[in-house]
C-alpha angles and dihedrals in degrees: 000000000000089000094058091045091053093048096043103033113023120087125184115235138164112322087235093066112092131191125182121252089232092058095048091046090050090053089048091053093051087047092053093048090051087053093046091239131131110251119228122243115272090252094056089041090056093048090050092048088053091052091052089051101266107110118178122236132205126231127213090273091056093250114143122230146162120240124208099018140090132189119243117231 
């Protein structure tokens, strides 16, 4: 289901734009519920996002984020 989420909801943007991993995951969970699908855990979600070319990064406060993407409404 992560592949469908990436194709339908993720848009590449400027690398300076950052969005928290938690926010992207929460939008993924909502997307799955709308599709009547069971969401994967945040760990598996993150691994699959990496496979699809969207690795998460960590800031100085140990918070994980994605750079250069946004989630369509």
